[in-house]
SERO-4910 file (N, C-alpha, C, O; in steps of 0.05 Angstrom, whole numbers):
BEGIN
 pado doro    nc1    nc2    nc3   cac1   cac2   cac3    cc1    cc2    cc3    oc1    oc2    oc3
  Met    A   2555   2684   1965   2552   2667   1943   2554   2637   1950   2542   2620   1937
  His    A   2568   2631   1971   2571   2604   1980   2545   2591   1988   2539   2568   1980
  Gln    A   2528   2606   2003   2502   2596   2011   2485   2591   1986   2470   2571   1984
  Glu    A   2486   2609   1967   2469   2606   1943   2477   2581   1927   2460   2567   1917
  Ala    A   2503   2576   1925   2512   2552   1911   2504   2527   1926   2496   2507   1913
  Lys    A   2505   2527   1952   2497   2504   1968   2467   2499   1964   2458   2476   1961
  Phe    A   2452   2521   1964   2423   2519   1960   2416   2507   1933   2399   2490   1931
  Arg    A   2430   2516   1912   2425   2505   1885   2433   2476   1883   2420   2461   1869
  Ala    A   2454   2468   1897   2462   2439   1897   2441   2422   1911   2434   2401   1902
  Glu    A   2430   2433   1933   2408   2418   1947   2382   2416   1929   2369   2396   1928
  Gln    A   2377   2438   1915   2354   2438   1896   2358   2417   1875   2339   2402   1868
  Lys    A   2382   2416   1863   2387   2396   1842   2385   2368   1853   2374   2350   1840
  Ala    A   2396   2363   1877   2394   2336   1889   2365   2328   1894   2358   2305   1888
  Leu    A   2349   2346   1904   2321   2341   1909   2307   2335   1882   2291   2316   1880
  Ser    A   2312   2351   1863   2300   2347   1836   2307   2320   1825   2289   2306   1814
  Arg    A   2332   2312   1827   2341   2286   1817   2326   2264   1832   2316   2245   1820
  Trp    A   2324   2266   1859   2310   2247   1875   2281   2245   1866   2271   2223   1861
  Tyr    A   2268   2268   1863   2240   2268   1855   2235   2254   1829   2218   2237   1828
  Phe    A   2249   2261   1809   2244   2249   1782   2256   2221   1779   2244   2205   1764
  Asp    A   2279   2216   1791   2291   2190   1788   2281   2168   1806   2282   2144   1800
  Ile    A   2270   2176   1830   2261   2156   1849   2232   2158   1855   2216   2139   1852
  His    A   2223   2182   1865   2195   2186   1874   2176   2181   1851   2157   2166   1854
  Val    A   2179   2194   1829   2160   2191   1805   2160   2162   1796   2139   2151   1790
  Gln    A   2184   2149   1796   2185   2120   1787   2170   2103   1807   2156   2084   1799
  Asn    A   2171   2109   1833   2156   2094   1853   2126   2096   1847   2111   2077   1848
  Glu    A   2117   2121   1842   2089   2126   1836   2080   2111   1812   2059   2099   1812
  Arg    A   2096   2111   1791   2089   2097   1766   2088   2066   1771   2070   2053   1760
  Glu    A   2106   2056   1786   2106   2027   1792   2082   2019   1808   2069   1999   1801
  Ile    A   2075   2035   1829   2051   2029   1844   2026   2030   1828   2009   2012   1829
  Ala    A   2024   2051   1812   1999   2053   1794   1998   2031   1774   1976   2022   1768
  Ser    A   2020   2022   1763   2020   2001   1743   2011   1975   1755   2001   1958   1741
  Lys    A   2016   1971   1781   2009   1946   1795   1982   1947   1808   1975   1928   1823
  Ala    A   1965   1968   1803   1939   1970   1815   1923   1945   1809   1924   1934   1787
  Glu    A   1908   1936   1829   1890   1914   1825   1864   1926   1812   1854   1946   1823
  Ile    A   1855   1915   1790   1832   1926   1776   1808   1910   1783   1807   1886   1777
  Leu    A   1789   1922   1796   1763   1909   1803   1742   1919   1783   1742   1942   1776
  Thr    A   1724   1901   1775   1702   1909   1757   1676   1905   1771   1671   1884   1782
  Thr    A   1659   1926   1771   1632   1925   1784   1614   1909   1765   1620   1904   1742
  Leu    A   1590   1903   1776   1570   1889   1759   1562   1905   1735   1556   1893   1714
  Gln    A   1564   1931   1737   1558   1949   1714   1581   1952   1694   1579   1966   1674
  Gly    A   1603   1938   1700   1626   1939   1682   1645   1963   1687   1662   1968   1670
  Arg    A   1641   1977   1709   1659   2000   1715   1684   1990   1728   1683   1971   1744
  Lys    A   1706   2001   1721   1732   1993   1731   1741   2011   1755   1741   2035   1754
  Val    A   1750   1997   1776   1762   2011   1800   1790   2002   1803   1795   1978   1806
  Ala    A   1809   2021   1802   1838   2015   1807   1843   2016   1837   1841   2037   1849
  Trp    A   1850   1993   1849   1853   1991   1878   1883   1989   1885   1897   1972   1875
  Met    A   1892   2007   1902   1920   2007   1910   1922   2010   1941   1909   2026   1953
  Asp    A   1939   1994   1953   1943   1996   1982   1972   2007   1985   1991   1993   1980
  Ile    A   1974   2032   1995   1999   2045   1998   2006   2050   2028   2021   2068   2035
  Arg    A   1993   2035   2046   1997   2040   2074   2027   2036   2084   2035   2047   2104
  Ala    A   2042   2020   2068   2069   2015   2077   2088   2038   2068   2111   2039   2078
  Trp    A   2080   2055   2051   2096   2078   2042   2095   2100   2062   2074   2106   2073
  Arg    A   2117   2112   2068   2119   2134   2087   2120   2161   2075   2122   2181   2089
  Glu    A   2117   2162   2049   2118   2189   2035   2092   2194   2021   2076   2175   2017
  His    A   2088   2219   2014   2063   2226   2000   2065   2217   1972   2085   2222   1958
  Leu    A   2045   2202   1962   2045   2192   1935   2019   2202   1921   1998   2203   1933
  Asn    A   2022   2208   1896   2000   2217   1880   1995   2198   1858   2004   2201   1835
  Val    A   1981   2176   1864   1979   2153   1845   1952   2149   1832   1949   2134   1813
  Ala    A   1931   2163   1842   1904   2159   1832   1902   2166   1802   1893   2149   1787
  Gly    A   1910   2189   1795   1909   2197   1767   1924   2179   1748   1914   2172   1727
  Leu    A   1948   2171   1756   1965   2154   1741   1951   2126   1737   1950   2116   1714
  Ala    A   1939   2115   1758   1927   2089   1757   1902   2090   1738   1897   2072   1722
  Val    A   1886   2111   1740   1862   2114   1724   1871   2116   1694   1858   2103   1677
  Glu    A   1892   2130   1689   1901   2134   1661   1914   2107   1651   1908   2099   1628
  Met    A   1931   2095   1667   1944   2070   1658   1924   2047   1652   1928   2031   1634
  His    A   1904   2046   1669   1886   2022   1667   1858   2029   1656   1840   2013   1656
  Asp    A   1856   2054   1645   1829   2063   1635   1807   2057   1655   1786   2046   1647
  Ala    A   1813   2063   1680   1793   2059   1701   1774   2082   1704   1780   2105   1695
  Asp    A   1752   2078   1717   1733   2099   1723   1741   2116   1747   1736   2140   1749
  Val    A   1753   2102   1766   1761   2115   1792   1783   2099   1804   1787   2075   1798
  Ala    A   1799   2112   1822   1820   2098   1836   1813   2099   1865   1804   2120   1875
  Ala    A   1817   2076   1880   1814   2075   1908   1841   2070   1920   1853   2049   1915
  Thr    A   1851   2088   1937   1877   2085   1949   1875   2081   1978   1865   2099   1993
  Val    A   1885   2059   1988   1883   2053   2017   1908   2066   2030   1930   2061   2022
  Ile    A   1902   2084   2049   1923   2097   2065   1919   2090   2094   1899   2078   2101
  Leu    A   1937   2099   2111   1935   2093   2140   1908   2102   2152   1897   2089   2170
  Gly    A   1898   2124   2143   1873   2135   2155   1847   2127   2142   1826   2136   2150
  Gly    A   1848   2111   2120   1823   2103   2107   1828   2098   2078   1850   2089   2070
  Val    A   1808   2104   2061   1809   2099   2033   1802   2125   2018   1782   2138   2024
  Leu    A   1820   2132   2000   1815   2158   1984   1805   2150   1956   1816   2131   1943
  Leu    A   1785   2163   1947   1775   2159   1919   1785   2182   1902   1784   2205   1911
  Gly    A   1795   2175   1879   1806   2197   1862   1809   2188   1834   1802   2165   1826
  Gly    A   1819   2206   1818   1824   2201   1790   1829   2226   1775   1833   2248   1786
  Gln    A   1828   2224   1749   1834   2247   1732   1813   2270   1735   1820   2293   1735
  Ser    A   1788   2262   1737   1766   2282   1738   1751   2283   1763   1728   2293   1763
  Ile    A   1761   2272   1785   1746   2270   1809   1737   2297   1819   1715   2299   1832
  Asp    A   1752   2318   1814   1744   2345   1824   1726   2359   1803   1718   2382   1807
  Gln    A   1718   2345   1783   1700   2356   1763   1672   2345   1765   1656   2347   1746
  Gly    A   1665   2334   1788   1638   2324   1793   1634   2295   1783   1613   2289   1773
  Leu    A   1654   2278   1786   1652   2251   1778   1629   2237   1793   1629   2239   1818
  Asp    A   1611   2225   1780   1589   2211   1792   1597   2184   1803   1604   2166   1788
  Leu    A   1597   2180   1830   1606   2156   1842   1584   2137   1849   1588   2119   1864
  Ser    A   1560   2142   1839   1537   2126   1847   1540   2096   1838   1527   2079   1849
  Phe    A   1558   2091   1818   1562   2064   1810   1575   2046   1832   1575   2022   1829
  Leu    A   1586   2060   1853   1598   2045   1875   1578   2037   1896   1585   2022   1913
  His    A   1554   2047   1894   1532   2041   1915   1522   2013   1911   1522   2003   1889
  Gly    A   1512   2001   1932   1499   1975   1930   1519   1953   1932   1543   1957   1938
  Glu    A   1510   1929   1926   1527   1905   1928   1538   1899   1900   1525   1902   1880
  His    A   1562   1891   1901   1576   1884   1875   1591   1857   1877   1601   1850   1899
  Met    A   1591   1844   1857   1609   1820   1855   1633   1830   1840   1632   1833   1816
  Leu    A   1655   1836   1855   1678   1847   1843   1696   1824   1833   1702   1805   1847
  Gly    A   1704   1827   1808   1722   1806   1797   1748   1820   1787   1748   1843   1778
  Leu    A   1769   1805   1789   1794   1815   1780   1795   1814   1749   1784   1797   1736
  Arg    A   1809   1834   1738   1812   1835   1709   1831   1814   1700   1836   1811   1677
***
């Protein structure tokens, strides 16, 4: 029983960390996304998270918070495109070509 109690305590501590710290970090990063607008008026939520050492899931939050069409997240290995419906066949052709990107 001692091992089981120790395991449950670790689970509770991890759960508290996740909801009290990790999720709050994700929300803060998403809320501070730079919003770029393409010539066609499409919004891109741009976030640079290269300084973070943990896995963050911020694309969907940024798209939702800023009513953006897509989120671009800069990570150590490149740039990820994502959002609420990216896996449902989101058309990214609006990103092709040259754009004059302006801040919102």
